TIMI-2910 file (N, C-alpha, C, CB; in pm, 1 decimal, decimal comma, always signed):
<rs>
+----------+----------+----------+----------+----------+----------+----------+----------+----------+----------+----------+----------+------+
!      n_x !      n_y !      n_z !     ca_x !     ca_y !     ca_z !      c_x !      c_y !      c_z !     cb_x !     cb_y !     cb_z ! resn !
+----------+----------+----------+----------+----------+----------+----------+----------+----------+----------+----------+----------+------+
!  -1603,5 ! +10471,8 !  -9503,3 !  -1594,8 ! +10330,1 !  -9527,8 !  -1603,5 ! +10306,7 !  -9679,3 !  -1706,7 ! +10253,3 !  -9451,3 !  Met !
!  -1515,8 ! +10227,4 !  -9730,3 !  -1517,3 ! +10195,1 !  -9872,1 !  -1615,2 ! +10081,7 !  -9898,7 !  -1376,4 ! +10157,4 !  -9920,9 !  Thr !
!  -1641,7 ! +10061,2 ! -10024,9 !  -1731,8 !  +9952,9 ! -10063,7 !  -1673,8 !  +9818,4 ! -10021,4 !  -1757,3 !  +9954,9 ! -10215,8 !  Lys !
!  -1544,3 !  +9802,2 ! -10040,9 !  -1478,2 !  +9676,2 ! -10004,1 !  -1486,4 !  +9651,1 !  -9854,0 !  -1331,3 !  +9677,7 ! -10048,7 !  Glu !
!  -1467,0 !  +9755,0 !  -9774,4 !  -1476,8 !  +9740,1 !  -9628,4 !  -1619,0 !  +9703,2 !  -9587,7 !  -1433,3 !  +9870,4 !  -9557,2 !  Glu !
!  -1716,2 !  +9766,6 !  -9649,7 !  -1856,2 !  +9736,5 !  -9617,9 !  -1889,6 !  +9591,5 !  -9652,0 !  -1950,5 !  +9831,8 !  -9693,9 !  Ala !
!  -1839,6 !  +9544,8 !  -9764,8 !  -1863,6 !  +9406,3 !  -9804,2 !  -1797,5 !  +9311,2 !  -9705,8 !  -1811,7 !  +9380,5 !  -9946,4 !  Ile !
!  -1673,8 !  +9339,6 !  -9668,6 !  -1602,4 !  +9253,2 !  -9573,4 !  -1672,0 !  +9250,4 !  -9438,0 !  -1457,7 !  +9300,5 !  -9556,3 !  Asn !
!  -1715,9 !  +9366,2 !  -9389,1 !  -1787,0 !  +9372,9 !  -9261,4 !  -1918,3 !  +9294,2 !  -9267,7 !  -1814,8 !  +9519,4 !  -9223,1 !  Asn !
!  -1986,6 !  +9305,1 !  -9380,3 !  -2112,1 !  +9232,3 !  -9397,8 !  -2087,9 !  +9082,1 !  -9401,5 !  -2182,7 !  +9277,3 !  -9525,9 !  Thr !
!  -1981,0 !  +9041,6 !  -9466,3 !  -1947,4 !  +8899,2 !  -9472,7 !  -1918,7 !  +8843,2 !  -9332,8 !  -1825,6 !  +8877,0 !  -9564,9 !  Met !
!  -1852,1 !  +8921,8 !  -9248,9 !  -1824,0 !  +8878,7 !  -9111,4 !  -1954,8 !  +8859,6 !  -9035,7 !  -1733,6 !  +8981,8 !  -9038,3 !  Val !
!  -2046,3 !  +8953,4 !  -9053,5 !  -2176,5 !  +8943,8 !  -8986,1 !  -2255,0 !  +8824,2 !  -9038,2 !  -2257,8 !  +9073,3 !  -9006,1 !  Ile !
!  -2258,0 !  +8807,6 !  -9170,8 !  -2331,6 !  +8695,8 !  -9230,0 !  -2277,7 !  +8561,3 !  -9183,9 !  -2326,1 !  +8703,9 !  -9381,4 !  Leu !
!  -2148,0 !  +8553,5 !  -9163,7 !  -2085,9 !  +8429,2 !  -9120,0 !  -2135,8 !  +8386,9 !  -8981,6 !  -1934,2 !  +8444,2 !  -9118,6 !  Asp !
!  -2182,1 !  +8483,8 !  -8903,1 !  -2229,0 !  +8455,7 !  -8767,1 !  -2377,8 !  +8419,7 !  -8762,8 !  -2203,0 !  +8575,9 !  -8677,7 !  Lys !
!  -2448,9 !  +8442,3 !  -8872,1 !  -2593,7 !  +8419,7 !  -8874,1 !  -2627,2 !  +8277,0 !  -8914,3 !  -2661,4 !  +8517,6 !  -8969,6 !  Leu !
!  -2743,9 !  +8228,5 !  -8866,4 !  -2791,4 !  +8096,6 !  -8913,4 !  -2839,5 !  +8109,1 !  -9058,4 !  -2907,3 !  +8042,0 !  -8821,4 !  Pro !
!  -2849,3 !  +7995,4 !  -9125,2 !  -2883,0 !  +7991,3 !  -9267,4 !  -3014,0 !  +8062,5 !  -9300,1 !  -2891,3 !  +7848,2 !  -9313,3 !  Leu !
!  -3117,1 !  +8044,9 !  -9218,2 !  -3245,8 !  +8108,3 !  -9248,8 !  -3237,9 !  +8260,5 !  -9243,4 !  -3352,4 !  +8059,5 !  -9152,0 !  Glu !
!  -3154,1 !  +8314,3 !  -9155,5 !  -3136,3 !  +8459,9 !  -9148,4 !  -3054,6 !  +8509,7 !  -9267,4 !  -3067,4 !  +8499,9 !  -9015,9 !  Lys !
!  -2959,7 !  +8428,9 !  -9311,9 !  -2880,7 !  +8465,0 !  -9430,2 !  -2973,1 !  +8472,4 !  -9551,1 !  -2765,4 !  +8362,2 !  -9454,9 !  Ile !
!  -3069,0 !  +8380,9 !  -9559,6 !  -3165,3 !  +8381,8 !  -9669,2 !  -3250,2 !  +8508,6 !  -9665,7 !  -3255,1 !  +8257,5 !  -9662,6 !  Gln !
!  -3287,7 !  +8553,7 !  -9545,8 !  -3364,0 !  +8677,9 !  -9533,5 !  -3282,6 !  +8795,8 !  -9584,2 !  -3406,2 !  +8701,5 !  -9387,6 !  Glu !
!  -3155,1 !  +8800,1 !  -9548,3 !  -3067,2 !  +8907,8 !  -9594,1 !  -3054,0 !  +8902,7 !  -9746,0 !  -2927,7 !  +8897,4 !  -9527,2 !  Val !
!  -3039,5 !  +8783,0 !  -9801,5 !  -3029,2 !  +8767,2 !  -9946,5 !  -3156,0 !  +8814,9 ! -10014,9 !  -3001,4 !  +8621,3 !  -9983,0 !  Lys !
!  -3271,2 !  +8777,4 !  -9960,8 !  -3398,6 !  +8820,5 ! -10018,8 !  -3409,9 !  +8973,1 ! -10017,7 !  -3516,6 !  +8757,9 !  -9942,0 !  Asp !
!  -3367,5 !  +9035,1 !  -9907,6 !  -3373,3 !  +9181,0 !  -9897,5 !  -3277,1 !  +9244,9 !  -9997,2 !  -3340,1 !  +9227,0 !  -9754,1 !  Phe !
!  -3157,9 !  +9188,9 ! -10010,7 !  -3060,7 !  +9240,9 ! -10107,6 !  -3115,3 !  +9228,2 ! -10249,4 !  -2925,9 !  +9166,2 ! -10095,3 !  Ala !
!  -3181,6 !  +9116,1 ! -10279,9 !  -3244,7 !  +9099,1 ! -10411,2 !  -3351,6 !  +9205,5 ! -10434,1 !  -3306,4 !  +8958,5 ! -10423,8 !  Asp !
!  -3431,0 !  +9233,2 ! -10331,7 !  -3535,3 !  +9335,2 ! -10340,8 !  -3474,6 !  +9472,0 ! -10371,1 !  -3616,7 !  +9340,9 ! -10210,5 !  Phe !
!  -3369,3 !  +9508,3 ! -10299,6 !  -3304,3 !  +9637,7 ! -10320,3 !  -3245,3 !  +9645,3 ! -10461,4 !  -3193,9 !  +9660,8 ! -10214,2 !  Ile !
!  -3180,8 !  +9538,8 ! -10505,4 !  -3122,0 !  +9537,2 ! -10639,3 !  -3228,9 !  +9550,9 ! -10747,2 !  -3042,5 !  +9408,7 ! -10660,7 !  Leu !
!  -3339,0 !  +9479,2 ! -10733,7 !  -3448,4 !  +9489,9 ! -10830,7 !  -3506,1 !  +9630,1 ! -10834,2 !  -3558,4 !  +9389,7 ! -10798,1 !  Asn !
!  -3520,0 !  +9691,2 ! -10717,8 !  -3571,9 !  +9827,6 ! -10709,1 !  -3477,1 !  +9925,5 ! -10779,5 !  -3591,6 !  +9868,7 ! -10561,1 !  Lys !
!  -3346,9 !  +9908,6 ! -10758,0 !  -3247,4 !  +9994,4 ! -10821,5 !  -3248,2 !  +9976,3 ! -10973,2 !  -3107,7 !  +9964,7 ! -10765,5 !  Leu !
!  -3255,7 !  +9851,6 ! -11018,8 !  -3259,2 !  +9825,5 ! -11162,6 !  -3383,9 !  +9884,8 ! -11226,5 !  -3253,1 !  +9675,5 ! -11189,6 !  Glu !
!  -3497,2 !  +9873,4 ! -11158,9 !  -3622,2 !  +9929,7 ! -11211,4 !  -3613,8 ! +10081,4 ! -11218,8 !  -3741,7 !  +9887,6 ! -11123,8 !  Glu !
!  -3556,7 ! +10142,4 ! -11115,5 !  -3541,3 ! +10287,8 ! -11113,0 !  -3449,0 ! +10333,1 ! -11226,3 !  -3485,8 ! +10334,5 ! -10976,3 !  Gln !
!  -3339,0 ! +10262,0 ! -11246,4 !  -3245,9 ! +10295,8 ! -11353,4 !  -3313,2 ! +10282,0 ! -11489,5 !  -3121,4 ! +10206,6 ! -11346,4 !  Thr !
!  -3389,9 ! +10176,7 ! -11507,6 !  -3462,0 ! +10155,8 ! -11632,7 !  -3564,0 ! +10266,8 ! -11656,2 !  -3531,5 ! +10019,5 ! -11632,0 !  Leu !
!  -3638,7 ! +10303,0 ! -11553,7 !  -3738,5 ! +10409,5 ! -11567,3 !  -3673,8 ! +10543,2 ! -11601,6 !  -3819,4 ! +10422,8 ! -11438,6 !  Asn !
!  -3560,0 ! +10573,2 ! -11538,2 !  -3490,6 ! +10698,7 ! -11569,5 !  -3440,0 ! +10698,5 ! -11713,5 !  -3373,4 ! +10721,1 ! -11472,4 !  Leu !
!  -3392,0 ! +10583,0 ! -11760,1 !  -3346,1 ! +10573,2 ! -11897,9 !  -3459,4 ! +10592,8 ! -11996,9 !  -3280,1 ! +10439,7 ! -11921,3 !  Gly !
!  -3572,8 ! +10531,6 ! -11969,4 !  -3690,3 ! +10547,4 ! -12056,5 !  -3736,4 ! +10692,4 ! -12056,5 !  -3805,8 ! +10454,6 ! -12011,0 !  Ile !
!  -3738,4 ! +10753,3 ! -11939,1 !  -3780,6 ! +10892,9 ! -11927,7 !  -3688,4 ! +10982,8 ! -12009,5 !  -3781,9 ! +10937,6 ! -11779,9 !  Gln !
!  -3558,8 ! +10957,1 ! -12001,9 !  -3461,9 ! +11037,3 ! -12077,3 !  -3482,5 ! +11020,8 ! -12227,0 !  -3318,4 ! +10998,2 ! -12039,5 !  Lys !
!  -3505,8 ! +10896,6 ! -12271,6 !  -3530,7 ! +10872,6 ! -12413,5 !  -3655,3 ! +10945,8 ! -12461,9 !  -3544,8 ! +10723,4 ! -12439,9 !  Leu !
!  -3759,6 ! +10943,7 ! -12381,6 !  -3883,6 ! +11010,6 ! -12420,3 !  -3864,1 ! +11161,8 ! -12425,3 !  -3996,6 ! +10974,9 ! -12322,8 !  Val !
!  -3794,1 ! +11215,7 ! -12325,1 !  -3772,8 ! +11360,8 ! -12320,7 !  -3687,3 ! +11409,1 ! -12437,1 !  -3707,4 ! +11400,6 ! -12189,0 !  Glu !
!  -3588,7 ! +11330,8 ! -12474,8 !  -3495,9 ! +11371,8 ! -12579,8 !  -3534,5 ! +11318,6 ! -12717,6 !  -3356,8 ! +11325,9 ! -12545,5 !  Glu !
!  -3637,9 ! +11236,1 ! -12722,9 !  -3676,7 ! +11173,1 ! -12848,7 !  -3746,9 ! +11267,7 ! -12942,8 !  -3764,6 ! +11056,0 ! -12822,2 !  Gly !
!  -3737,1 ! +11239,9 ! -13068,6 !  -3799,4 ! +11322,0 ! -13172,5 !  -3950,4 ! +11303,0 ! -13185,3 !  -3735,5 ! +11292,1 ! -13303,7 !  Lys !
!  -4005,7 ! +11185,0 ! -13154,5 !  -4149,9 ! +11165,8 ! -13177,0 !  -4239,4 ! +11267,1 ! -13103,4 !  -4188,6 ! +11026,6 ! -13134,5 !  Pro !
!  -4193,4 ! +11321,4 ! -12991,8 !  -4277,0 ! +11414,3 ! -12915,8 !  -4229,0 ! +11558,4 ! -12928,9 !  -4279,5 ! +11374,4 ! -12769,5 !  Tyr !
!  -4140,6 ! +11584,1 ! -13022,0 !  -4085,3 ! +11718,1 ! -13041,7 !  -4194,3 ! +11819,7 ! -13072,7 !  -3982,4 ! +11716,6 ! -13154,0 !  Glu !
!  -4296,8 ! +11778,2 ! -13145,9 !  -4404,6 ! +11869,4 ! -13184,5 !  -4478,8 ! +11925,3 ! -13063,1 !  -4502,8 ! +11798,0 ! -13276,5 !  Phe !
!  -4478,2 ! +11854,4 ! -12951,5 !  -4550,2 ! +11900,4 ! -12833,0 !  -4486,2 ! +12024,1 ! -12771,0 !  -4556,8 ! +11789,5 ! -12730,2 !  Leu !
!  -4357,0 ! +12039,8 ! -12790,1 !  -4287,8 ! +12156,3 ! -12732,3 !  -4331,4 ! +12286,3 ! -12799,7 !  -4135,4 ! +12139,7 ! -12745,1 !  Lys !
!  -4366,4 ! +12278,0 ! -12926,3 !  -4401,7 ! +12397,9 ! -13001,6 !  -4552,8 ! +12421,5 ! -13006,5 !  -4347,0 ! +12388,0 ! -13142,4 !  Glu !
!  -4630,4 ! +12323,5 ! -12963,6 !  -4775,4 ! +12334,9 ! -12968,2 !  -4824,0 ! +12428,8 ! -12858,8 !  -4841,3 ! +12196,8 ! -12953,8 !  Glu !
!  -4916,8 ! +12516,4 ! -12894,2 !  -4968,9 ! +12608,9 ! -12793,3 !  -5063,0 ! +12535,2 ! -12698,1 !  -5042,4 ! +12727,8 ! -12860,5 !  Glu !
!  -5068,1 ! +12582,0 ! -12574,4 !  -5153,3 ! +12520,2 ! -12473,7 !  -5300,6 ! +12543,2 ! -12507,0 !  -5120,6 ! +12575,5 ! -12334,1 !  Asp !
!  -5378,8 ! +12436,3 ! -12502,2 !  -5521,1 ! +12447,4 ! -12530,6 !  -5599,1 ! +12494,3 ! -12408,8 !  -5575,4 ! +12314,6 ! -12578,7 !  Leu !
!  -5549,9 ! +12457,4 ! -12291,1 !  -5619,0 ! +12491,8 ! -12167,5 !  -5521,1 ! +12556,7 ! -12070,9 !  -5683,9 ! +12366,8 ! -12103,7 !  Tyr !
!  -5575,5 ! +12637,4 ! -11981,5 !  -5494,2 ! +12700,0 ! -11878,0 !  -5551,7 ! +12663,1 ! -11742,1 !  -5488,6 ! +12854,6 ! -11896,1 !  Thr !
!  -5485,2 ! +12704,7 ! -11638,4 !  -5532,3 ! +12678,1 ! -11502,9 !  -5667,6 ! +12745,3 ! -11479,7 !  -5429,1 ! +12727,2 ! -11399,0 !  Val !
!  -5690,3 ! +12856,1 ! -11543,0 !  -5816,9 ! +12927,9 ! -11526,9 !  -5936,0 ! +12849,2 ! -11583,6 !  -5808,0 ! +13064,2 ! -11595,1 !  Glu !
!  -5909,0 ! +12753,9 ! -11671,5 !  -6015,7 ! +12672,2 ! -11729,1 !  -6067,5 ! +12565,7 ! -11632,5 !  -5966,6 ! +12606,0 ! -11855,7 !  Asp !
!  -5998,8 ! +12542,4 ! -11525,1 !  -6039,5 ! +12439,5 ! -11429,3 !  -6163,1 ! +12482,4 ! -11352,6 !  -5925,7 ! +12408,7 ! -11332,2 !  Leu !
!  -6254,0 ! +12390,4 ! -11332,9 !  -6371,8 ! +12418,9 ! -11252,1 !  -6342,5 ! +12394,1 ! -11104,5 !  -6490,9 ! +12333,3 ! -11298,2 !  Lys !
!  -6261,5 ! +12290,9 ! -11077,1 !  -6226,6 ! +12255,9 ! -10938,5 !  -6075,7 ! +12240,5 ! -10933,1 !  -6299,7 ! +12123,7 ! -10890,3 !  Val !
!  -6013,8 ! +12296,8 ! -10830,0 !  -5869,6 ! +12281,7 ! -10811,3 !  -5845,1 ! +12195,2 ! -10689,0 !  -5799,5 ! +12419,9 ! -10796,3 !  Arg !
!  -5760,8 ! +12094,8 ! -10706,5 !  -5724,4 ! +12006,2 ! -10597,7 !  -5586,5 ! +12041,6 ! -10547,9 !  -5730,2 ! +11859,9 ! -10641,6 !  Tyr !
!  -5568,4 ! +12032,2 ! -10417,1 !  -5436,6 ! +12064,2 ! -10360,1 !  -5357,2 ! +11940,2 ! -10339,4 !  -5449,8 ! +12138,8 ! -10228,8 !  Lys !
+----------+----------+----------+----------+----------+----------+----------+----------+----------+----------+----------+----------+------+
</rs>
């Protein structure tokens, strides 16, 4: 199914629903869109931090602690 077909099928279904149910579908679509935008933003920020120069020194810094230094290990 293409994106256009999915949209057309959804429009047919929405046309059969009462207004209050259409509002519920709209609210859910808004929720999904906001979640996707937030995820995209977080991935972009993560990429900038990983590739950014300000933290470059951390890659070359030797580890101060190892797993053996832990007193308690959590699973």
